[in-house]
N, C-alpha and C positions, 0 to 999 in steps of 0.2 A: 185276399190277397195271402200269399205265402211268404214268410220272411227268408232270408237268405239262407240259414240254415237247413230248413224243411225243401227249400228248391234245391239245395245241393242233395238233398238226400233221394229226390225224386229223379235227379238228371244225371248223376254220376254212376257209370254203369261197369268201369274197370274192375279187374281183380281185385277182390278184398273190401270191396264197396257194397253196403246194404243191399242197394237196388240191383248191382250187378249180381249178387247173389241169388236174388229172387227170378230175376230174367232168365240165368242159368238153369233154373228148374223146369223150363219148356223148351222144346223142339223150336229151333228157329230155321225158318226156309233161306238158303245162304245161294242156290242156284238152282239151275234146270239142267234135268237129265240130258236134253238134246243138246246143251252146250258141248257136252263131251262127244259129239258126233266129229269133232274138228281138232279137240286137243284132250289130252289125257290129265293135264296138270293145269290147276288154276290158283293163284294166291287169293287169300280171302283175310278179312280183317273183321271180326265180330267180338264185341264186347271189350273192345280195347286190347284183344289178341291178335296177333299176327299168325297165321296158320297157312298152310298148304292144302288144298282139297285134291284128289286124285281119284282116277278109276282105273286099276290096273288091269292087265291083259285078259283076267278072269272074270272081269267085270263087277269085282269088288270096289266099293269107295272107301277110301280112306281120308281122315281130316288128322294131321299131323303138326307140329310144330313148324314156322317157316324155316328156322336155322338147323343145319347139320349139326349134332353135338359133337362131331369130330373137329372141323376147323371153321366151323360157323357160317357155311357156305347156304346161300340163298336156295332151299329146296323146291321154291317153285319153279327152277330150272332143270328139276332132276328129271329124271324119265322112269317110266313105269316097266315093271317085269310081269310074269306070269302071276307073281304075287308080291305086291310092294312096290314101293317107289325108291329109287336108287338115286343117291347124291351123284352128280355129274363130275365132284371135284376128284374123289377118291375111291368112288363106287361103294359105299357103305349102303347097305340094303334094310329097307324098314317095312315091318309090315302093319295092318290097320291098328293092331293093339299098342303099337309104340316099340315094339322087341325090334332088336337088331338081329337080322337073322344072316349077314354076310359082311366080311370085312376082307377083300380080296388080298391084301397083301398080309395081312396079321394071319388070317387063316390059313395060307402058305408057310409063312416064315416061322409062326410059332401055334400051331393048332393047339397045343397041349395047354396053352395058357386059357383059351376060350374066353378072349377077351370080349367078343361080341355079346357074350351073356351078360355082362356087366354093364353094359349102356342100353339105354331107353331114351325113345324121344316122346314129349307130350304127345299123346293122342286123346282124339275124342269120339266117340260114335257118331256115326253118319249113316241115314237111312233115305230111302227113296221112297215117295209115296205121290200119287196124283200128278207126275211129270217133274216135281220138284226135289231136290236133295236138300236134307233136313240135318241140321247139327244138335248136339245135346252135349253143352259144357259142363253140366252140373253132378252132383254127386250119384253114386249109384245106390239103390237101384233106379235106373231110368223109368220114368212113366212110358208110356205108349204113345207114339205118333199119331195124334187125333186124326181119325178117319172121318173126317165131316162129311155131313150128308150130300152135299152136291159133289164130293169125289165119287159117289157112288151112282150118280145120275147117268143114263144113258142117251143117245141120239144129241149127243151136244158136241160142237166144236170149242175147243178149250185154246186158249194162248196165255203166255207167261211173259210179262213185262217189269222190267227193273228199270229204277232210276236211281242215280246218286244223289240225295238231297244235303247240302252241307249246313245241317243244323241238329239239335239234339233230337231223339227220339220222341222224347215227351209232349214237344208242342207238336208234334205230328200226330200221335195218339189222341191228345185234346180235342182235336178236329173231327176224330170219330165218336163224338158224343156230343156235338154242336149243330142240331140241325136248322138252326135259323140261318146259318151261312149259306145254304144251299139256295136259299130265295136271293141273297145279296149277290154272293161271289158266282154263283154258276149261273142263274137265270138272269137277274138284272145285269152284272157286269158282262155276261157275255152278249147281252143285248145291246150296251153301250160300246162295246168293242165293234160292232158292226154297225156303228154309226147310228144307230136307232135310238130315238128319246123316250119311247113308251109303245104299249103301256107295259109298267111293271107288272112281275110275276105276283100273283095273290099272296098276300099276307098271311104269315103265322099268327093264329090267335090263339093257339091252346097248346101246351107242351106236357107231357109227361114220360118220366124213367122209371124204368122197373129192373130188378136185378133177378138174375136167374143163374144157374151153375156154371155158365160158360159165358158171363159177361153182364151186360145192360142191355135193355130193349129201350128204344126211345121212339116216342109216339107223337103226333102231331095232326093238329087239326088247322087247316088254310082255308082262307075266305073261298067258298062254292063246296065246302066240303059237310060231311056229316060223321056222326060217330059210328057208322057202319063201314066206313071207307078203310080198306085193310091198312093204310097208313097210321090208323089210330088204333084198330083193333089187333095188330100184329107190329107194324113199323120195321126199324131197323136195327141192326144191332152193332155196338161196339164189343167186339170179342176180346176176351181175355187172353192175355194181358196187353197185346199189341198189334190190334188188327181191326179192320172194319169189314164188317159182313153186310151187303147189302141186297142178297138173295142170288143172285147171277154173278158176283164176283167177290173175292176176299183181296183187301188190302193190308198187306203186313208193312209195320215200320220196325225194320231190323237193326236195332242199335250197333253202327259199327266201332264207335268211340263216343265219347261225350260229344263231339262235335261233329259228327256225321251219320245221317241214316241211309242205309239202302231200302228204298221202298220196293215192294215184290208184290206184284199183282196176279191173280189166277182168275182168268175171266171165262164164263159158260156161256156159250150162245145156243139156245135149243133150235137144232134146226128144223125146218118147216114138215109138216107131215109126209108130204110128198117125196122128202129126201130120206124117210126111214125104210128099213133100219139104216142107220150111220155109225159106225165104227173108225174112231179116229185113230190112225197107225201110228202118229207122229205128233208129240204136243211141241209146238213151235216156241221160242222162246226170244225176246230181243230187247235191245237196251235204248230207252228213249233218252232224247236230249233234254235238258232243263234249260239251258240259255240259248239265245238267237245268237251265233257267231257273228253275223253281220253288225249287230247293235251292242252286243254285250248285256242285253236285258234279259229277264228271264221271261220264257215263252208263256204266253196267257192264252193261247188258242183252245185248249182242251182241258177238261175237267180236271183231271188230276194236276196238271201243270198249275190251274190257276190256284189249287190247294198249296202247292210248292211256293207260290209266290206268298201267299199268307204265312206259312211256316218261316221261311227265311227271312221274312221280314220282321219278324220278332227279335231277329238277333240270332247269333250262333246258339246261345242258350239264353231263353228268353228270362229277363229280369222280372218275376212276378210278383215282385214287392211294389212295382210301379203301375200295376193293372187296378183296373175298377170293375169288378164283376158285377153282374146284374140280374134280374130274374130268369132271363133265359139261358143263364150260365148254369143252373142248378145240375145238370149232367156233369160238368166239369167237376162242380166241388164233390159229387158222389165219387167220381173217379178217384180224385185224389185223396179222400178221405179212406177208399178202399184199399187203395196201394199201400197208403202208411200202415193200416191195420193189418194188411198182409204182411209187412215187414216185422210187424210185432208177432204176428203168429210163426213166421218163420224162426225167428230168434227163440221161440218156445219149441221148437222142434216140431211143428205140425206140416203137413203137406199143404202147399199153397193152392189157393182157389184154382179150379177148372183143371187140375190135372188128372188125367185117366190112366187107371191100372188094371181097369177089369177088361179083358177081352171080349165078352160078350156084349158089353156097352159100345166096345169101340168096332164092332163089327160096321156100323154105320150112325154116327152120332148125330141126331137129328139138332136143327136150330129154326129159330122162328124165321118163317119165309112168307113174306106176303103174297106173293106171287108162284107158291109151289105149284097148284094144280096147273098153271101155264107151263111152268119150266119143265114140267115131269111129262105132261101129256102132249104138248105142243099146239101150234096152230097151223092151217093151212096157209100157203105162203101169201095168197092174198090177204087174209084177215091179219098177218104177221105184219104186214107192209102199212096196213092201216092203223096198227096199235099206236097210241100217242108217244110212247118212250121207245119200244123195241123197234118199232118201224124206221126210225131216224138213225138207230144202230145198224139196220139192216141196208140201208141205202146210201147213207151219207157218211160212211167210214167209221173207223173205230173212234169214238168220242172221248176217250178217257185221258189217253197220251198221245202226243205228237211224235211222229217218227216211225209208224209203222211200217216195215218193209213191204215193199211191192209183192212179193212173194209170198208173205203171210196174208195178205190182203186177198191174193189171187186162191191161195187154199182155203181161206175163209168163203169167198164166192163161190166155189166148187162144192163146198161143204153145204153151202145154204141153197145151191141150186139157182144162183142168181148169175148174170153177166157182168160185166166190169161197169160199175156204176159211180163211184166217184174215189178221189184219192185221199188218204187218210190226213 
């Protein structure tokens, strides 16, 4: 268990907090590029700060404070120009560095005062990669936005999915290194939700956890498996500092503030060999619901929605002084220990774990992938449909979150070369 003080240390993320300082050393995905096809300005909240994300008419993304420094108007209602974001209240114009470049009345009435040169707004770097918009709130020089290996793969259909989860980021991330929950929350509970009473999924018999440069690998043996199985030789990845990587998708748990998390999924579906070469012109993004409006209960029909139920059920901020950890929770203990040690390293002025500054390394950063051959080389459609995991995804709709829009499903089916088979 954790006492109250250490629990606060791990869960508080606002400006000036130790964990907030650590998480600000990493790029966080906060939006999708395709969201800006319909709007140029979006309010965002990240690590306890209210900000405005925009793309100006030249295509440059900027991330600035929410309130105009003139009369504190809400800049998420501003409008973009060729270069920068203009406040809709009095027309002050700001570029992505935070510099004020125009004050229409002051520039006309007292140009010699150069008052605009005295005004700056809080601004943070924003970048795009793999269809995502990333933000960095830490000190300069910033590390590179990690170009993870799946971002380099070809012949895949990618979609980006968001969800607003009303609880602290850390109980979401602890889920990323808890393999036994797959057996119960996803396999067995899903069966019971279908009003089936058995048989239950194969039991976990053996777990192992290994640390590497970019996180932890967790490996497992379940009934019917042996030590040559990829789930034991490679396993899955708890990606540092706030993500899960399963081979074909990432799930980031982005801290909005101490009590809210933005779930961001980047999902890659390898198209059948018959559909090669496939080049995706646009990466769609959508926002999935977390509650059933008819009942007010949490949605439990999809894999990540089931995770959300577990996370929010622990309370807005889990009280870890009341928990009773068991042997299956060794990964959670490793994660907590490493985070606490990284806070100490940061206090000593060291670069935190997993930051990338070498451009050669960042050309395509490899990660442990159990199904690498399949995801890179692909399968014929007939074999893909028979695959025990990917076949269900192919034919039964998007399994990870509820609410996939019909147009995204249609684009997926077109990419995969299949007709309409199911609703999400």
